[in-house]
Legacy VTK file of the C-alpha trace (Angstrom):
# vtk DataFile Version 3.0
C-alpha trace
ASCII
DATASET POLYDATA
POINTS 232 float
-10.041 -23.248 -3.131
-11.796 -20.513 -1.140
-10.865 -19.754 2.469
-12.959 -17.339 4.536
-11.482 -15.080 7.211
-14.452 -13.836 9.223
-14.345 -10.409 10.835
-14.613 -11.762 14.385
-11.686 -14.137 13.806
-9.214 -11.305 13.258
-6.769 -10.070 15.841
-7.883 -6.989 17.731
-6.345 -4.188 19.778
-7.886 -1.209 21.550
-5.426 1.470 22.640
-8.064 4.080 23.404
-7.044 6.436 20.613
-6.735 3.469 18.203
-9.077 0.542 17.640
-7.729 -1.876 15.087
-8.432 -5.262 13.514
-5.580 -7.367 12.120
-6.324 -9.759 9.255
-2.736 -11.029 9.503
-0.163 -11.162 12.290
1.034 -7.683 13.223
2.796 -6.040 16.178
1.791 -7.941 19.364
-0.789 -10.076 17.524
0.831 -13.286 16.298
-1.039 -16.122 14.606
1.209 -18.588 12.738
-1.758 -19.619 10.593
-2.279 -16.052 9.386
1.076 -14.522 8.494
-0.084 -13.078 5.182
-1.317 -14.231 1.789
1.095 -14.360 -1.135
2.845 -10.934 -1.182
0.091 -9.398 0.976
1.623 -9.116 4.438
-0.513 -6.609 6.392
-4.209 -5.744 6.126
-5.258 -3.621 9.115
-8.626 -1.919 9.575
-7.856 1.075 11.817
-10.179 3.531 13.556
-8.219 6.475 14.989
-9.866 8.809 17.479
-9.910 12.616 17.182
-6.383 14.095 17.101
-4.892 10.636 17.678
-2.209 9.091 15.538
1.136 7.438 15.010
4.180 9.602 15.815
7.208 9.534 13.547
8.388 5.980 12.927
10.358 4.125 10.277
9.789 1.544 7.534
12.005 -0.114 4.955
11.636 -2.615 2.132
7.855 -2.620 2.102
5.162 -1.433 -0.325
2.592 0.480 1.776
-0.882 1.431 0.541
-3.355 3.416 2.654
-7.066 3.559 1.767
-9.065 6.237 3.598
-12.675 5.307 4.374
-13.918 8.006 6.768
-12.435 11.223 8.123
-9.131 12.884 7.235
-5.581 11.506 7.488
-2.697 13.940 8.012
0.619 12.621 6.695
4.236 13.850 6.977
7.374 12.000 5.891
11.148 12.211 5.521
10.803 12.648 1.740
9.330 16.101 2.394
5.761 15.085 1.616
2.893 16.502 3.634
-0.788 16.201 2.868
-4.277 15.500 4.209
-6.092 12.551 2.641
-9.861 12.096 2.699
-12.305 9.383 1.562
-11.526 8.376 -2.000
-7.849 9.252 -1.568
-5.252 6.487 -1.719
-1.605 6.762 -0.707
1.267 4.629 -1.981
4.723 4.551 -0.405
7.645 2.394 -1.445
9.757 2.358 1.700
12.825 0.872 -0.002
16.081 1.826 1.717
14.130 3.506 4.504
11.689 6.281 5.321
10.220 7.844 8.434
6.704 9.245 8.598
3.861 10.194 10.914
0.114 9.662 10.509
-2.533 11.538 12.484
-6.247 12.114 12.513
-6.538 15.624 11.098
-9.793 16.252 12.973
-10.126 17.101 16.652
-13.784 16.025 16.751
-14.354 13.147 14.285
-12.911 9.650 13.973
-10.734 8.484 11.102
-11.077 5.032 9.538
-8.580 3.604 7.079
-7.291 0.341 5.661
-3.529 -0.082 5.946
-1.979 -2.488 3.409
1.607 -3.734 3.270
3.007 -5.878 0.472
6.434 -7.421 0.258
8.457 -5.817 -2.565
9.887 -7.728 -5.500
13.219 -5.979 -4.982
14.874 -4.737 -1.810
16.841 -1.541 -1.412
15.071 0.672 -3.951
14.960 4.452 -3.634
11.913 5.461 -1.524
8.897 6.809 -3.417
5.612 8.527 -2.543
2.403 8.909 -4.540
-1.242 9.687 -3.830
-4.336 9.764 -5.995
-8.089 10.241 -5.607
-10.614 7.747 -6.997
-14.230 8.882 -7.204
-17.244 6.820 -6.151
-18.454 6.967 -9.763
-15.239 5.294 -10.917
-15.909 2.439 -8.455
-19.663 2.030 -8.870
-20.605 -1.487 -9.991
-17.148 -2.056 -11.423
-13.591 -2.724 -10.318
-11.518 0.459 -10.142
-7.791 -0.242 -10.516
-5.929 1.852 -7.948
-2.507 0.195 -7.780
-0.607 -2.074 -10.164
2.897 -3.233 -11.064
2.903 -1.319 -14.355
0.790 1.755 -13.546
-1.729 0.894 -16.240
-5.015 2.718 -16.707
-3.913 5.610 -14.530
-3.188 3.460 -11.471
-0.334 4.053 -9.048
2.720 1.846 -9.556
4.104 -0.458 -6.861
7.169 -2.691 -6.914
5.294 -5.994 -6.725
3.253 -8.095 -9.152
-0.050 -7.133 -7.578
-3.154 -5.223 -8.619
-5.402 -3.577 -6.049
-8.973 -2.681 -6.992
-11.764 -0.937 -5.090
-15.469 -1.067 -5.803
-18.839 0.143 -4.566
-21.422 -2.367 -5.702
-25.149 -1.691 -5.456
-27.749 -4.154 -4.213
-28.465 -6.724 -6.911
-25.593 -5.642 -9.170
-22.979 -8.184 -10.289
-19.243 -7.941 -10.933
-17.269 -10.787 -12.515
-13.466 -10.916 -12.353
-11.552 -13.583 -14.264
-8.551 -15.025 -12.457
-5.549 -15.763 -14.663
-4.178 -19.293 -14.108
-1.507 -19.263 -11.422
-2.781 -16.061 -9.801
-4.586 -15.620 -6.492
-7.201 -13.219 -5.128
-7.933 -11.733 -1.728
-11.193 -9.826 -1.215
-11.860 -7.611 1.817
-15.268 -6.151 2.704
-15.037 -2.546 3.906
-18.785 -2.103 4.539
-22.001 -3.825 3.501
-22.471 -7.425 2.354
-22.031 -9.439 -0.836
-22.424 -12.921 -2.209
-19.014 -14.076 -3.433
-19.109 -17.297 -5.476
-22.204 -18.245 -3.483
-20.732 -17.373 -0.074
-21.974 -14.477 2.074
-19.320 -11.964 3.133
-20.119 -9.033 5.431
-18.252 -6.016 6.782
-14.777 -6.970 7.974
-14.837 -10.404 6.339
-12.105 -11.425 3.938
-11.528 -14.390 1.671
-8.674 -15.887 -0.313
-9.131 -17.650 -3.640
-6.534 -19.969 -5.147
-6.908 -22.371 -8.074
-10.158 -20.604 -9.000
-10.896 -19.287 -12.489
-13.441 -16.590 -11.721
-14.841 -14.558 -8.842
-18.499 -13.527 -9.067
-19.655 -10.782 -6.709
-23.306 -9.823 -6.162
-24.334 -6.971 -3.905
-26.630 -7.879 -0.999
-26.793 -4.144 -0.264
-24.586 -1.223 -1.250
-21.143 -2.552 -0.418
-17.608 -1.223 -0.593
-14.782 -3.727 -0.949
-11.147 -4.148 -1.957
-9.886 -6.859 -4.297
-6.226 -7.904 -4.510
-5.058 -9.833 -7.589
-1.729 -11.402 -6.626
1.007 -13.472 -8.213
LINES 1 233
232 0 1 2 3 4 5 6 7 8 9 10 11 12 13 14 15 16 17 18 19 20 21 22 23 24 25 26 27 28 29 30 31 32 33 34 35 36 37 38 39 40 41 42 43 44 45 46 47 48 49 50 51 52 53 54 55 56 57 58 59 60 61 62 63 64 65 66 67 68 69 70 71 72 73 74 75 76 77 78 79 80 81 82 83 84 85 86 87 88 89 90 91 92 93 94 95 96 97 98 99 100 101 102 103 104 105 106 107 108 109 110 111 112 113 114 115 116 117 118 119 120 121 122 123 124 125 126 127 128 129 130 131 132 133 134 135 136 137 138 139 140 141 142 143 144 145 146 147 148 149 150 151 152 153 154 155 156 157 158 159 160 161 162 163 164 165 166 167 168 169 170 171 172 173 174 175 176 177 178 179 180 181 182 183 184 185 186 187 188 189 190 191 192 193 194 195 196 197 198 199 200 201 202 203 204 205 206 207 208 209 210 211 212 213 214 215 216 217 218 219 220 221 222 223 224 225 226 227 228 229 230 231
């Protein structure tokens, strides 16, 4: 079964400094039909204006992955971590027993775009963890690049959930095939561009869930960047 979540069906909010699209219910946007998919609870596409950002706030018992698309993200947290992430950089936080952090656009003149991902953890109350890693465009080109996994295989970052998160940049006419293990589920999210996915057109901002499918076949309509979540 394939279910499409078109870009213009998502929740939206414009706070001036922040323009965001919510694939699933979040903050003041509540849609009982879209509360998440499997362990995937939050999938926000955020554009943060120059020097804008989220002041210090807290999280607990959540696996948080941040994928930077454009600009530079400045991060500080209660674990003593501070860094600036740029396109190709991915951040993983296991909030566990509780963390506080802030996120700001590092630039005073250019916008920042990122995808914010939250997954429910397999276990509550773990010790908080932080990790970041850079994944080159070459590592993503016309193939699935494993960024995050439950076991940290192939140099990926480890999260506390049975989930694998891939990124890819597929060229026009190229094809990627991903086999789906029986009992597992897939969510695909288009960051930019357009693809054919199992014969269905998906464009920027579109997402789709796949359950009880055996394979996902992706063909580039143009150069396209996307995320693929393989979930228990």
